[in-house]
N, C-alpha and C positions, 0 to 999 in steps of 0.2 A: 516642499511637502514632507520630505524626509525629516526635517527638523520638527515639523508639527507633530508627526507621529512619534518622534523620539521624546517630545516634551510631555505629551499627555498619554495616559492609558485610554485607549479607545474602546475597550471591552465594557459591556453593560450586562449586568446580571438581571434577567427578567424576574427572577424570584425575589431579589432584593427590592426591585422597583415595586413589585406587587405588595410586599410587606410594608414598605414605606407608604404606599397609597392607602393601605388599610388603616395605618396609624393616623395619617392626615385626615382621612375621611371621618374618623371618629372625632378628631379635634374640630373639624369644620362644622359639625352640627352646632357647636357653641358660637359659631360666627354668623349664624343666620339671624342677624339683628338689624334693626333699622339703621344703626350707626355704620355698620359694615356696608350695608346697601348704599348709603349715602356716599361712602368712599368709592365704591365700585362704580356708581354713576359718574363720578368725576374722572374715572379712568376710561370711559367709553369713547371710542372713535365713532362718531355719528356718520354713518356710511351710506352712500348710494353708488352702486356700480352696475348699472343696467345699460344695455345697448340703447334703450329708449330715453335715457336721461337727456333732458333739455337744459338750456341755460337758465330758464325760469325755475326748473327744479333746484338747480344749484343756489339760486337766489332765495328760494323758499326755505331751503335748509339753513342758510345763513340768517334769515329773518327769524326763524324759529329759535335759533340759538340766541340771537340778539334780545328777544322778548322773554326768554326763560327767567332771568333774574327777577323781573317784575312780577311774573306770574307765580313763581315758587320762591318766595323770599326765604333766605336761610339755607337753601339747597344749592350746593355748588354745581356749576355748569359742567357739561361734557368736556372732555380734554381736547378734542379735535373734530373737524369735519373732514371726511375722506371722500374724494371724488376722482373721476378720470381727469387727465390733464386738460381736456377741452373745457372743463367747467371751472378750472382754478381761478381764472380772471374774474368771472362773474361772482364767485364766492368772495374773492378778495375785495372787490369793489363794494360789496354789500355788508360784509361782516364788520361789526363794531370792533375796532382795533383795541379798545380798552377792556374787552372782556376776557382777554387772556387765552381764548380758544385758538388753537393752531389750525393750519390748513395742511392736510396731507394729500398727496397725489400718488396714485399708483402709476408705475412707469416701467420702462425697459421691456416692453412687449407683454405686459400683464394681460391675462393670467398665465399664459403658456411659456413665456420667456423664450420663444422660438423665433428669434430674429437676429439680425447682425449686431455685433457689439457697438458699432458706430451709430446705429439707429437707436440702440438702448441708451447710449450716452447722450445723444442729441435730445431725445425725448425728455430725459431727466433734467438736463440743463434748461430746456425751455420751460418745464413746469416750475422750476425754481425762479426763473426770470419773470414768470407771470404771477408769482406770489406764493408758491408752496413753501412751507416751513419744513416739511418732511416728505421724503420719497419712500414709497413702499415698492420693493421689487421682489420678483420671484427668483430664487436660486435657479441657475441653469440646470434643470433636472436631467435633461437628456445627457449632458456632459457628465454630471455627477453620477448617474446610474451606469455610465460607461467607465466609471472610475478615472475619468480625466479630471482629477482633482486640481491640477495646476491651472487649467483653463477656467474652471469654475471659480477658483480663488481669484485669479487675475481679473475676471469680469467684475466681481464685487469691488475689488480694490480700485479699479479704473473708474467705476461709477462713483464711489465715495470720493475719490480725488476730484472728479469733475464737478460735483455739487457743493464742494467747499463746506461751509458751516451748516448747511441744511442737514437735518438728521436722516440717516439711512436706516430703514427697517427692512430686513431681509426675511422673506417668507420662505420657509423650508418645504412647505407642502408635505408635512410629515406623513399624511395618509398614503403618499406614493412611495415613501422610503421603506415602509414595512418593518425592517429590522431596527431595534432600538440602538444598536451600535452605529448604524448609518445616521440616525438622528443626532447622535453625539458628535460624529465626525462633521456633519454639516453645520452643527452649532459652533463648534470650535473653529472650523475653517472660516465661517462667515465673520466671527468676531476677530480673528487674527487678520482678516482682510480689511477690517475697519467698520463693520456694522455697529451702529449705535443701539439697535434693537434687533432681537431675533423673534420671529413670529411663526406660529404653527402653520397657518393655512390661509388660502385665498377665500375659502367659503364656496368655491366653485366646483369642488369635488369631494367625494366621501371616501373614507372617513375624514372629517375635519379635525378640530381640536379634540384631543383625548387627554385625560389626566396622566396617563403613562408617558406620553410625549412631553407633557409639561414638566414632569419630574425630571426626565432626562435633560431637557433643555435648561431648567433652572440649576441643576447640578453642574452642568457644563459652564453656565454663567458664573457660578460660585468658584469653580476651579480656575476659570480664566481670570477672575478678579484676584484670586490669591496669587496667581503667577505674575500678573501685570499691574495690579492696582487700578485698573480701569473698570468702571461700572458700566455694564451693558444692560439695557432694558429687555423686558419680556412681554410678549403679547399672545395670549391664546385667542384664537378667532375661528368662527365658523361652528354652528351647531350649539352654541351656548345660549339657551333660551329661557332659563329660569333663574331667579335670584339665588336659589340654593346651589345651582351649578356655579354661579359667579362666586359664591362664598367658598366653594371648594377650591377654585383656582386661586382665590385670595389666600386661602389657607396653605396651599402649596408654596406660594411665593413667601409667605410669612415664615413657614417652617424651614425652608431651605435657605432662603436669602436674608431673611430678617426684616424687621419693621422699616429699616432704612430704604427698602425697595418699594414700600407701599405709598408711592406718590406717582403722579402722572408723568413725571420725567423718566421713570424707570418701569412703570407697569401700566399697560393698556389692556383693554378687553373688548371683545365684540360679542355678538353682532348688534346692529342698531335696534332690532326688535327687543333686545334685552333691556334697553333704556326704559321702555314703557313698563316692563315687569318690575324693574327696580323702583321706578317712580311710584308705581301702585303700592308696593310693599312699604315704601317710605311714608306715603300719605295715608295709607289704610283704605284707599278706595281705588276703583279701576281708573287708570289714566291712559289716554291715547294721545298724548301731546306730541310725541316724536313720530 
């Protein structure tokens, strides 16, 4: 951990973030177009994370994705379906393998991350074995807030090592971190530990995604890339419910990281209800497909 803090400046100026947000917000008004909304739709993780989710609900999600290309010709499909581990097998068996849509599973004691590391690892391994392409975990917030950074780092590293080629998305739950410098520390720590994506929120607590957190996280991704040459993805999630808000996050990524990050391998966005708003603005009529 000493090396991490020696490598990067962990201080964040709230005033500089506020000024950058003002600049990007002005730019983002020009991004409220059908073409940008089409791109944003293709970055959506189509998600159901309810305690009442049934296997049939997982199959229904997969079928809806399967049928999307025929119903909306010329509009690119969502990036992934995100479910609890118990639904992964049902989704995998139903999902058309040729449509390019990934399966993401939450794991490691989601959403609280308050269980044993052996349990976290086992759950993530099992999700991959059942067909998950991506695993979304929550940073061990209790340990992080205690400033036990080594344990927090080690957990992410162990889980990444255990799931092999599957992509690891680490959720920082930025609403619980409060201070912008803490968000930067959590971002850089997760990436150094092997995260393929860093994500703002679970959507299970407030505040969820905020533009300020997104700016800090994207800046950390840029700094990490400049130091290591490894590109890490970004996902704002939770509370994003309009196409204009999606365009703002798109603008943040474009301004800080550049157009090369504007693809589903490096940029995802939530929530699922956003998909219908984007689709409505693309087609020019109210859509309730998702």
